[in-house]
MINULO-10467 format. One record per residue (C-alpha): residue in three letters; chain; x, y, z. Coordinates in pm, 1 decimal. Example, Ala and Ser with C-alpha at 12.3 -4.5 7.8 and 13.67 -1.06 7.14 Angstrom:
["ALA", "A", [1230.0, -450.0, 780.0]]
["SER", "A", [1367.0, -106.0, 714.0]]
// end
This chain:
["MET", "A", [1004.2, 1984.2, 1122.9]]
["ALA", "A", [1344.4, 1836.0, 1208.1]]
["ASN", "A", [1608.3, 2040.6, 1389.4]]
["GLU", "A", [1769.6, 2307.9, 1168.3]]
["VAL", "A", [2146.2, 2358.9, 1195.2]]
["THR", "A", [2402.9, 2551.1, 993.9]]
["ASP", "A", [2699.1, 2371.3, 836.2]]
["GLY", "A", [3041.3, 2525.2, 836.7]]
["ASP", "A", [3008.7, 2573.2, 460.0]]
["GLY", "A", [2709.3, 2796.1, 502.3]]
["PRO", "A", [2390.0, 2627.0, 373.9]]
["THR", "A", [2126.1, 2522.8, 624.2]]
["ARG", "A", [2042.7, 2151.8, 636.7]]
["ARG", "A", [1795.9, 1948.7, 837.1]]
["GLU", "A", [1961.9, 1743.5, 1109.8]]
["TYR", "A", [1790.1, 1463.6, 1298.4]]
["LEU", "A", [1877.4, 1194.4, 1547.4]]
["THR", "A", [1884.8, 817.5, 1525.5]]
["CYS", "A", [1840.4, 584.8, 1823.3]]
["GLY", "A", [2087.3, 655.8, 2099.9]]
["GLY", "A", [2114.3, 1019.7, 1996.6]]
["ALA", "A", [2384.9, 965.0, 1733.9]]
["ILE", "A", [2390.3, 1179.6, 1423.0]]
["VAL", "A", [2267.5, 995.8, 1112.5]]
["GLY", "A", [2516.3, 760.3, 953.4]]
["GLY", "A", [2528.2, 437.1, 756.8]]
["GLY", "A", [2362.5, 255.8, 1045.6]]
["LEU", "A", [2035.8, 430.3, 959.8]]
["PHE", "A", [1972.5, 180.8, 683.7]]
["ALA", "A", [2029.2, -128.2, 895.6]]
["GLY", "A", [1739.8, -72.4, 1134.7]]
["CYS", "A", [1731.3, 32.7, 1497.6]]
["ALA", "A", [1719.5, -204.9, 1792.9]]
["GLY", "A", [1568.7, 72.4, 2000.9]]
["ASP", "A", [1253.3, 92.1, 1787.7]]
["ARG", "A", [977.9, 95.6, 2045.1]]
["GLY", "A", [723.1, -176.3, 2098.9]]
["SER", "A", [581.7, -431.8, 1856.6]]
["ASP", "A", [337.7, -350.4, 1582.2]]
["GLY", "A", [220.9, -705.0, 1527.4]]
["GLY", "A", [391.4, -719.5, 1187.6]]
["SER", "A", [252.7, -984.0, 958.8]]
["GLY", "A", [449.0, -1203.8, 744.0]]
["ASP", "A", [414.6, -1359.3, 404.9]]
["GLY", "A", [619.9, -1222.8, 114.9]]
["GLY", "A", [468.9, -1077.6, -199.4]]
["GLY", "A", [571.5, -1007.0, -555.4]]
["THR", "A", [887.2, -937.9, -753.1]]
["ASP", "A", [1028.3, -590.0, -807.2]]
["ASP", "A", [799.9, -376.9, -1017.0]]
["GLY", "A", [992.8, -64.4, -1091.8]]
["PRO", "A", [870.9, 280.1, -1185.6]]
["PRO", "A", [640.7, 398.9, -1316.9]]
["THR", "A", [398.7, 101.8, -1287.7]]
["GLU", "A", [375.0, -107.2, -971.3]]
["THR", "A", [218.5, -449.3, -1029.0]]
["PRO", "A", [366.8, -774.6, -895.9]]
["THR", "A", [459.3, -1068.6, -1116.9]]
["SER", "A", [559.6, -1346.3, -878.5]]
["THR", "A", [579.3, -1433.1, -510.7]]
["PRO", "A", [880.0, -1498.9, -282.5]]
["THR", "A", [891.7, -1727.1, 17.4]]
["ALA", "A", [626.7, -1651.6, 276.7]]
["GLU", "A", [661.3, -1603.6, 650.3]]
["PRO", "A", [391.1, -1685.4, 907.0]]
["ALA", "A", [125.5, -1416.6, 933.8]]
["GLU", "A", [63.1, -1233.9, 1260.4]]
["THR", "A", [-203.5, -1005.9, 1405.9]]
["GLU", "A", [-277.2, -699.8, 1193.5]]
["MET", "A", [-336.3, -443.6, 1466.0]]
["SER", "A", [-48.2, -261.9, 1630.6]]
["GLY", "A", [-99.6, -308.3, 2003.1]]
["SER", "A", [184.4, -63.5, 2072.1]]
["THR", "A", [129.3, 120.6, 2398.6]]
["ASP", "A", [453.3, 307.8, 2466.2]]
["SER", "A", [456.6, 680.0, 2396.3]]
["PRO", "A", [729.0, 855.1, 2194.8]]
["THR", "A", [987.8, 1040.7, 2397.7]]
["GLU", "A", [912.1, 1409.7, 2450.0]]
["THR", "A", [1153.2, 1671.5, 2589.1]]
["ASP", "A", [1064.3, 2041.6, 2593.7]]
["THR", "A", [949.4, 2128.0, 2240.0]]
["SER", "A", [1104.8, 1823.3, 2073.1]]
["TYR", "A", [958.2, 1477.4, 2037.7]]
["GLU", "A", [1066.6, 1143.8, 1898.9]]
["ALA", "A", [915.6, 914.2, 1636.2]]
["CYS", "A", [1051.2, 568.5, 1555.9]]
["ILE", "A", [1028.5, 329.1, 1263.9]]
["GLU", "A", [1251.3, 64.8, 1107.1]]
["PRO", "A", [1487.0, 103.1, 928.9]]
["ALA", "A", [1523.4, 477.5, 996.1]]
["GLY", "A", [1534.3, 430.9, 1373.1]]
["CYS", "A", [1420.9, 697.8, 1618.8]]
["LEU", "A", [1420.8, 1052.6, 1487.2]]
["SER", "A", [1392.8, 1370.7, 1693.1]]
["PHE", "A", [1175.1, 1659.2, 1571.1]]
["GLU", "A", [1129.9, 2007.7, 1711.4]]
["ALA", "A", [798.9, 2057.7, 1533.2]]
["VAL", "A", [550.9, 1847.8, 1339.3]]
["PRO", "A", [653.9, 1825.7, 971.1]]
["GLU", "A", [438.2, 2053.4, 756.7]]
["THR", "A", [524.2, 1910.4, 414.3]]
["TYR", "A", [603.4, 1559.3, 299.6]]
["VAL", "A", [678.1, 1348.2, -7.9]]
["VAL", "A", [590.9, 982.4, -59.0]]
["TYR", "A", [671.5, 737.0, -334.6]]
["ASN", "A", [404.0, 474.2, -270.5]]
["GLY", "A", [49.7, 606.3, -232.5]]
["GLY", "A", [-33.7, 397.9, 73.6]]
["TRP", "A", [174.2, 640.2, 281.8]]
["ALA", "A", [-15.3, 935.3, 135.7]]
["ASP", "A", [-341.8, 764.6, 233.9]]
["MET", "A", [-210.4, 723.6, 590.4]]
["ALA", "A", [-112.9, 1090.3, 605.7]]
["PHE", "A", [-450.4, 1202.1, 466.4]]
["ALA", "A", [-624.1, 991.4, 731.5]]
["LEU", "A", [-426.8, 1182.3, 994.5]]
["GLY", "A", [-550.3, 1518.4, 862.5]]
["GLN", "A", [-232.0, 1603.0, 672.1]]
["ARG", "A", [-369.4, 1646.6, 320.2]]
["GLU", "A", [-239.8, 2005.1, 290.0]]
["GLY", "A", [119.7, 1898.3, 343.7]]
["PHE", "A", [123.1, 1648.7, 54.5]]
["GLU", "A", [367.8, 1743.1, -221.0]]
["THR", "A", [396.9, 1445.7, -454.5]]
["ALA", "A", [389.6, 1068.2, -492.0]]
["GLY", "A", [530.2, 824.9, -745.7]]
["ASN", "A", [272.1, 547.7, -737.8]]
["MET", "A", [-28.5, 744.7, -624.5]]
["ILE", "A", [-366.4, 585.8, -556.8]]
["PRO", "A", [-611.7, 699.3, -828.7]]
["ASP", "A", [-797.6, 1005.7, -709.8]]
["PHE", "A", [-1144.7, 853.0, -755.8]]
["PHE", "A", [-1085.1, 626.7, -454.6]]
["PHE", "A", [-1097.5, 936.4, -233.6]]
["GLN", "A", [-1410.0, 1090.6, -387.3]]
["PRO", "A", [-1656.3, 920.3, -146.7]]
["PHE", "A", [-1473.0, 1091.8, 139.5]]
["GLY", "A", [-1464.2, 1444.6, 0.2]]
["LEU", "A", [-1085.7, 1450.6, -33.1]]
["ASP", "A", [-947.2, 1658.3, -317.1]]
["VAL", "A", [-652.6, 1445.4, -424.1]]
["PRO", "A", [-451.7, 1535.8, -735.9]]
["ALA", "A", [-432.9, 1290.1, -1024.9]]
["GLN", "A", [-104.1, 1111.2, -1084.9]]
["ASP", "A", [-38.8, 1287.7, -1416.3]]
["THR", "A", [-45.1, 1626.3, -1241.4]]
["LEU", "A", [220.3, 1537.5, -984.2]]
["THR", "A", [593.6, 1607.4, -996.0]]
["SER", "A", [783.9, 1287.8, -1070.6]]
["MET", "A", [1090.1, 1175.7, -875.6]]
["TRP", "A", [1159.3, 925.0, -1151.9]]
["ALA", "A", [1268.1, 1053.7, -1493.2]]
["GLU", "A", [1441.5, 906.2, -1798.8]]
["GLY", "A", [1498.2, 566.6, -1640.2]]
["GLY", "A", [1635.2, 681.9, -1305.9]]
["TRP", "A", [1579.0, 877.4, -985.0]]
["ASP", "A", [1591.1, 1251.1, -1048.6]]
["LYS", "A", [1805.8, 1392.5, -768.8]]
["GLU", "A", [1728.7, 1753.4, -860.8]]
["THR", "A", [1361.1, 1689.7, -798.4]]
["PHE", "A", [1432.5, 1572.5, -443.8]]
["TYR", "A", [1603.7, 1905.8, -380.3]]
["GLU", "A", [1335.9, 2109.7, -556.9]]
["LEU", "A", [1053.1, 1947.9, -361.2]]
["ASP", "A", [1238.3, 2026.2, -36.5]]
["PRO", "A", [985.2, 1862.0, 200.5]]
["ASP", "A", [1017.6, 1849.7, 577.0]]
["VAL", "A", [1021.3, 1468.3, 558.9]]
["PHE", "A", [1025.0, 1186.7, 303.3]]
["LEU", "A", [768.0, 922.0, 397.0]]
["MET", "A", [978.2, 654.5, 232.3]]
["ASP", "A", [1194.7, 362.1, 336.8]]
["PRO", "A", [1553.2, 499.2, 309.3]]
["ASN", "A", [1659.3, 171.1, 148.1]]
["TYR", "A", [1396.6, 193.7, -125.6]]
["LEU", "A", [1588.6, 421.4, -360.2]]
["HIS", "A", [1907.2, 217.6, -379.8]]
["GLY", "A", [1772.0, -119.0, -265.3]]
["THR", "A", [1533.7, -199.1, -551.6]]
["GLY", "A", [1805.9, -197.6, -815.9]]
["TRP", "A", [1586.9, -4.5, -1060.5]]
["ASP", "A", [1850.4, 266.6, -1098.0]]
["ASP", "A", [2201.6, 121.5, -1097.2]]
["SER", "A", [2354.0, 468.3, -1081.5]]
["TRP", "A", [2181.8, 554.2, -750.6]]
["LYS", "A", [2390.8, 446.5, -452.4]]
["GLN", "A", [2339.0, 449.4, -77.4]]
["SER", "A", [2561.2, 756.3, -65.9]]
["ASP", "A", [2304.5, 937.9, -280.9]]
["THR", "A", [2031.2, 853.1, -31.7]]
["GLU", "A", [2255.3, 975.0, 251.4]]
["GLU", "A", [2315.4, 1298.4, 61.4]]
["ILE", "A", [1941.2, 1362.1, 31.7]]
["GLN", "A", [1878.7, 1287.5, 398.6]]
["ALA", "A", [2164.8, 1518.0, 503.1]]
["ASN", "A", [2087.3, 1808.0, 271.4]]
["VAL", "A", [1710.7, 1792.1, 220.9]]
["ALA", "A", [1508.6, 1598.2, 479.1]]
["PRO", "A", [1498.9, 1278.5, 685.1]]
["PHE", "A", [1340.9, 956.6, 563.4]]
["PHE", "A", [1062.1, 808.1, 773.8]]
["GLY", "A", [900.3, 501.9, 623.6]]
["ASN", "A", [905.7, 129.1, 569.4]]
["ASN", "A", [868.4, -67.1, 247.7]]
["CYS", "A", [560.1, -241.4, 383.7]]
["ARG", "A", [345.7, -294.6, 77.2]]
["ARG", "A", [537.2, -614.8, 13.9]]
["ARG", "A", [872.0, -763.2, 109.0]]
["ARG", "A", [1147.3, -701.9, -141.6]]
["GLU", "A", [1486.8, -864.7, -165.9]]
["PHE", "A", [1665.0, -585.3, 21.4]]
["HIS", "A", [1409.1, -584.4, 303.7]]
["ASP", "A", [1561.8, -811.7, 570.2]]
["TYR", "A", [1422.4, -613.0, 866.5]]
["LYS", "A", [1075.3, -563.1, 1013.7]]
["LEU", "A", [794.0, -524.5, 764.8]]
["TYR", "A", [508.1, -337.0, 927.8]]
["THR", "A", [143.4, -416.6, 883.4]]
["LEU", "A", [-74.5, -134.1, 754.7]]
["TYR", "A", [-186.2, -32.6, 1102.2]]
["GLY", "A", [163.7, -86.2, 1239.7]]
["ALA", "A", [300.5, 169.1, 992.6]]
["PHE", "A", [-1.8, 394.7, 1049.6]]
["ASP", "A", [66.8, 383.6, 1423.4]]
["ARG", "A", [425.1, 506.3, 1371.8]]
["LEU", "A", [312.5, 779.8, 1135.4]]
["ALA", "A", [64.7, 895.6, 1400.0]]
["ASP", "A", [364.9, 950.2, 1627.8]]
["LEU", "A", [541.4, 1151.7, 1358.7]]
["PHE", "A", [242.0, 1379.9, 1299.5]]
["GLN", "A", [135.8, 1378.2, 1665.6]]
["GLU", "A", [-212.6, 1258.4, 1567.6]]
["ARG", "A", [-283.3, 983.7, 1818.3]]
["GLU", "A", [-658.6, 1053.0, 1842.9]]
["ARG", "A", [-718.6, 1030.8, 1468.2]]
["TYR", "A", [-521.2, 707.2, 1458.5]]
["GLU", "A", [-726.2, 557.1, 1741.6]]
["ALA", "A", [-1050.8, 657.8, 1570.5]]
["PHE", "A", [-949.5, 485.2, 1247.7]]
["ALA", "A", [-829.3, 179.9, 1440.9]]
["GLN", "A", [-1170.1, 154.5, 1606.4]]
["LEU", "A", [-1351.4, 187.1, 1271.8]]
["HIS", "A", [-1120.4, -73.8, 1120.8]]
["GLU", "A", [-1200.4, -317.2, 1402.1]]
["GLU", "A", [-1573.3, -262.9, 1351.3]]
["VAL", "A", [-1543.7, -347.0, 980.7]]
["GLN", "A", [-1331.0, -651.6, 1058.7]]
["ARG", "A", [-1598.7, -780.9, 1295.9]]
["LYS", "A", [-1870.6, -734.2, 1033.1]]
["VAL", "A", [-1660.7, -920.8, 777.9]]
["GLN", "A", [-1588.2, -1209.8, 1011.8]]
["ASP", "A", [-1953.9, -1234.3, 1112.0]]
["GLY", "A", [-2058.3, -1254.4, 745.5]]
["LEU", "A", [-1806.8, -1512.7, 624.2]]
["PRO", "A", [-1943.5, -1858.9, 542.5]]
["PRO", "A", [-1812.2, -2164.1, 732.2]]
["GLU", "A", [-1447.0, -2232.4, 658.7]]
["GLY", "A", [-1514.1, -2527.3, 429.8]]
["ASP", "A", [-1754.8, -2323.1, 215.9]]
["ARG", "A", [-1530.9, -2025.4, 148.6]]
["THR", "A", [-1435.6, -1928.7, -205.0]]
["LYS", "A", [-1084.8, -1979.0, -339.3]]
["ILE", "A", [-985.5, -1738.7, -614.1]]
["GLY", "A", [-745.4, -1738.8, -903.5]]
["LEU", "A", [-564.9, -1409.7, -842.8]]
["ILE", "A", [-362.3, -1294.5, -1143.5]]
["ASN", "A", [-161.8, -976.8, -1157.4]]
["GLY", "A", [-265.0, -680.8, -1367.8]]
["GLY", "A", [29.9, -732.2, -1599.7]]
["SER", "A", [-126.6, -1053.7, -1728.4]]
["GLU", "A", [-205.1, -1055.3, -2100.0]]
["PRO", "A", [-509.4, -1269.7, -2181.3]]
["ALA", "A", [-480.0, -1178.9, -2550.4]]
["LYS", "A", [-140.0, -1352.5, -2550.3]]
["GLY", "A", [-236.8, -1634.5, -2314.1]]
["LYS", "A", [3.7, -1508.9, -2047.9]]
["PHE", "A", [-92.0, -1500.7, -1679.0]]
["TYR", "A", [96.1, -1429.7, -1356.7]]
["PRO", "A", [-55.2, -1620.4, -1060.8]]
["LEU", "A", [-35.8, -1458.6, -717.4]]
["ASN", "A", [-71.7, -1573.2, -357.0]]
["THR", "A", [-361.2, -1406.6, -175.5]]
["GLN", "A", [-190.7, -1452.0, 161.6]]
["ASP", "A", [132.6, -1267.7, 83.7]]
["GLU", "A", [280.9, -1030.6, 339.0]]
["GLY", "A", [226.4, -656.6, 324.6]]
["TYR", "A", [-65.5, -417.4, 297.0]]
["GLU", "A", [-100.7, -503.3, -73.2]]
["MET", "A", [-291.2, -824.8, 7.6]]
["LYS", "A", [-453.1, -715.1, 333.2]]
["PRO", "A", [-820.0, -740.9, 219.8]]
["TYR", "A", [-765.5, -1098.5, 102.9]]
["ARG", "A", [-593.9, -1197.2, 424.2]]
["ASP", "A", [-865.0, -1031.3, 633.2]]
["LEU", "A", [-1137.2, -1219.0, 445.0]]
["GLU", "A", [-929.4, -1538.4, 474.0]]
["VAL", "A", [-933.8, -1581.4, 96.3]]
["GLU", "A", [-723.2, -1874.7, -16.7]]
["SER", "A", [-548.2, -1898.1, -351.8]]
["ALA", "A", [-673.4, -2152.6, -602.8]]
["PHE", "A", [-322.6, -2183.3, -746.5]]
["PRO", "A", [-83.9, -2447.7, -615.2]]
["GLN", "A", [245.1, -2315.1, -481.5]]
["GLU", "A", [446.3, -2455.2, -771.7]]
["MET", "A", [243.4, -2246.2, -1017.9]]
["GLU", "A", [295.9, -1932.1, -811.9]]
["GLU", "A", [669.9, -2000.3, -800.9]]
["GLN", "A", [672.8, -2071.6, -1174.1]]
["GLY", "A", [572.7, -1710.4, -1231.5]]
["THR", "A", [397.7, -1740.6, -1568.6]]
["ILE", "A", [122.2, -1980.3, -1674.8]]
["ASP", "A", [-85.5, -2023.6, -1992.2]]
["TYR", "A", [-451.0, -2096.8, -2064.3]]
["GLU", "A", [-404.9, -2472.7, -2034.5]]
["GLN", "A", [-257.0, -2439.3, -1685.4]]
["LEU", "A", [-523.5, -2190.4, -1585.0]]
["LEU", "A", [-791.3, -2435.1, -1701.6]]
["GLU", "A", [-619.3, -2713.1, -1508.4]]
["VAL", "A", [-689.0, -2516.2, -1190.8]]
["ASP", "A", [-1019.4, -2375.0, -1324.4]]
["PRO", "A", [-1085.2, -2132.8, -1036.6]]
["GLU", "A", [-1446.2, -2048.8, -961.4]]
["ILE", "A", [-1352.9, -1679.6, -959.6]]
["VAL", "A", [-1067.5, -1505.3, -1143.4]]
["VAL", "A", [-958.1, -1170.4, -1001.6]]
["VAL", "A", [-720.7, -930.8, -1178.7]]
["HIS", "A", [-502.8, -773.3, -909.7]]
["TRP", "A", [-484.9, -390.6, -937.5]]
["GLY", "A", [-759.8, -409.8, -1203.1]]
["ILE", "A", [-990.4, -163.2, -1027.7]]
["GLY", "A", [-737.1, 117.4, -1063.4]]
["THR", "A", [-548.7, 42.3, -1384.1]]
["THR", "A", [-833.4, 35.1, -1637.4]]
["GLY", "A", [-1003.7, 360.5, -1724.9]]
["ASP", "A", [-867.4, 704.2, -1637.0]]
["THR", "A", [-768.4, 876.0, -1313.4]]
["ASN", "A", [-1124.5, 990.6, -1248.3]]
["SER", "A", [-1309.5, 661.0, -1270.7]]
["PHE", "A", [-1292.3, 287.6, -1314.1]]
["SER", "A", [-1404.6, 175.7, -1658.9]]
["ALA", "A", [-1593.1, -152.7, -1662.4]]
["THR", "A", [-1582.7, -140.6, -2042.0]]
["ALA", "A", [-1205.7, -97.1, -2055.5]]
["PHE", "A", [-1163.2, -382.0, -1807.3]]
["ARG", "A", [-1382.2, -611.5, -2014.2]]
["ASP", "A", [-1197.9, -521.4, -2335.2]]
["GLN", "A", [-856.2, -580.6, -2183.7]]
["TYR", "A", [-917.3, -893.0, -1976.7]]
["VAL", "A", [-1257.4, -1058.3, -2021.8]]
["THR", "A", [-1318.3, -1046.7, -2396.5]]
["PRO", "A", [-983.1, -1209.3, -2487.7]]
["MET", "A", [-1064.4, -1495.0, -2247.1]]
["GLU", "A", [-1408.6, -1538.4, -2400.7]]
["GLU", "A", [-1260.9, -1545.8, -2751.0]]
["ASP", "A", [-985.6, -1796.2, -2674.1]]
["PRO", "A", [-1082.7, -2161.4, -2738.6]]
["VAL", "A", [-931.4, -2271.7, -2407.2]]
["GLY", "A", [-1006.2, -1957.7, -2206.8]]
["SER", "A", [-1373.0, -1978.8, -2298.6]]
["GLN", "A", [-1390.1, -2311.9, -2114.2]]
["LEU", "A", [-1298.0, -2153.6, -1780.9]]
["SER", "A", [-1579.2, -2169.9, -1525.1]]
["ALA", "A", [-1514.2, -1808.6, -1417.4]]
["VAL", "A", [-1551.0, -1692.3, -1778.2]]
["GLN", "A", [-1867.7, -1891.6, -1843.5]]
["ASP", "A", [-2027.3, -1776.6, -1516.6]]
["GLY", "A", [-1927.4, -1410.7, -1552.3]]
["ASN", "A", [-1694.3, -1425.4, -1251.9]]
["VAL", "A", [-1386.3, -1239.7, -1381.0]]
["TYR", "A", [-1349.0, -934.5, -1156.9]]
["PRO", "A", [-1128.4, -626.2, -1138.2]]
["GLY", "A", [-923.8, -678.5, -823.1]]
["GLN", "A", [-845.6, -430.6, -549.8]]
["TYR", "A", [-568.0, -176.6, -597.0]]
["GLY", "A", [-239.6, -278.7, -435.2]]
["GLU", "A", [-164.4, 63.6, -292.1]]
["GLN", "A", [-385.0, 145.6, 6.8]]
["GLY", "A", [-379.6, 312.4, 344.0]]
["PRO", "A", [-651.0, 307.7, 612.2]]
["ILE", "A", [-903.2, 505.5, 404.4]]
["VAL", "A", [-883.6, 310.4, 79.1]]
["ASN", "A", [-842.3, -18.2, 265.8]]
["LEU", "A", [-1189.2, 22.0, 418.1]]
["LEU", "A", [-1337.2, 70.8, 72.0]]
["GLN", "A", [-1145.2, -220.4, -76.6]]
["THR", "A", [-1228.5, -460.5, 205.0]]
["GLU", "A", [-1592.5, -386.9, 125.5]]
["LEU", "A", [-1523.6, -435.1, -247.2]]
["VAL", "A", [-1363.0, -778.7, -202.6]]
["ALA", "A", [-1638.7, -893.2, 33.4]]
["GLN", "A", [-1902.4, -799.1, -224.9]]
["GLN", "A", [-1719.7, -967.3, -512.0]]
["LEU", "A", [-1685.6, -1296.5, -325.3]]
["TYR", "A", [-2001.3, -1307.4, -112.2]]
["PRO", "A", [-2274.0, -1093.0, -273.9]]
["ASP", "A", [-2556.5, -1271.5, -90.0]]
["GLU", "A", [-2413.0, -1159.8, 242.2]]
["PHE", "A", [-2249.8, -824.9, 164.7]]
["GLY", "A", [-2436.2, -700.3, -142.5]]
["GLU", "A", [-2338.9, -732.1, -506.7]]
["PHE", "A", [-2038.2, -548.8, -647.3]]
["ASP", "A", [-2140.7, -313.8, -927.8]]
["PRO", "A", [-1847.0, -227.4, -1156.0]]
["GLU", "A", [-2049.7, 38.5, -1335.6]]
["SER", "A", [-2092.1, 254.6, -1025.5]]
["PHE", "A", [-1774.7, 194.7, -819.1]]
["PRO", "A", [-1664.2, 368.5, -597.0]]
["GLU", "A", [-2025.5, 457.0, -522.0]]
["VAL", "A", [-2201.4, 183.7, -323.2]]
["PRO", "A", [-2569.8, 174.9, -219.1]]
["LYS", "A", [-2600.2, 271.7, 145.2]]
["GLU", "A", [-2762.4, -60.0, 240.0]]
["ASN", "A", [-2450.5, -242.3, 112.4]]
["GLN", "A", [-2193.1, -21.4, 283.4]]
["LEU", "A", [-1980.9, -186.1, 551.8]]
["PHE", "A", [-1892.3, 151.2, 705.7]]
["ASP", "A", [-2020.6, 508.1, 726.5]]
["ARG", "A", [-1846.5, 734.4, 474.7]]
["GLN", "A", [-1934.3, 1039.9, 682.8]]
["ARG", "A", [-1751.8, 888.8, 979.0]]
["VAL", "A", [-1434.8, 875.6, 769.9]]
["ARG", "A", [-1486.3, 1238.1, 666.2]]
["ASP", "A", [-1532.7, 1338.3, 1029.1]]
["ILE", "A", [-1215.6, 1165.7, 1147.8]]
["VAL", "A", [-1008.4, 1321.9, 870.5]]
["ALA", "A", [-1154.2, 1662.4, 960.2]]
["GLY", "A", [-1071.0, 1608.1, 1327.9]]
["ASP", "A", [-1434.7, 1582.0, 1436.6]]
["LEU", "A", [-1373.6, 1291.8, 1674.1]]
// end
């Protein structure tokens, strides 16, 4: 955990260092020029703010050019005596005397990363947690969202909860709390109070780029690489990176020629087919939220002007008439925390399209190609499963057919990766 010191007023607080060895100050939130190496951060923006408690995007900001997904960072964190250093933007470089034993996240992708590094026991809570059934194939006992302590209560951040949780580290972007604008009463000074009196922040808002995020946005494996430094779990990270590369090669080998690849009409999970209201999304947006689509080189069927428009109706959807319609987040937002419900998905999204006089004319509806899309929150574990899911939805002849009735269980002959290998890495059997 971070260095413990005693204030003149008596109570013990956790103290940590930013780049250059300076005690934490306002500069923490601006990023750190000394952040080591390059993680190969990608770059197209994705989605408007989607405040607590539900996180689903509704539109897409301006995109930046995408870059390589893998980290490629080779420098080692600084180590002196018993202390060591871990670095990430915008927190900078923090010095720890011992590996943090407990942690809190807000977005579940960071919990997934920590689980992958063998840190399941230190997990305390998450705001937007990945549904627990995603972890069942890997033998991970992950609590359901409705059993977790909430940092968000009555329309705002609950400061008392931050104190009560008292973790060794918050795996959160320090700008997230005051930068989203969800809680107008929460200021940067409140974030500074928590970091001074409770624990340091170590994270990056890397699911998608938000308005406040004008610094580096890490790729999934870029963020995972930095977290491996924090938890001193380099070997587990390298094992997952190798497995990830193997899956990426299988995917690339199975893709059809570029001109024959499927474009999809990706709509966000907040769309309301019963009201003829749809939110088109860009499959190539920046952040780990859209990683499976980028990795499979899936192009959006929607023209940019429709994505920028934000909301479209049945007539506009029919104008595009995508071969496949995918409901983003759909695999984790229909049903309960223990399973995906194909029936609930059909009732909420497919049946209203079939019953609408215009919606029923859509090719995807007539051909039975309206699918529950991958969950936006994901770390290295769930990303493997969801890359497989997207590949099966789009190219069943090559990767095996997606079966909504049995997900997350997949016949062994259709699995892109060995589930036991994931279990072994998490357990430290490398």
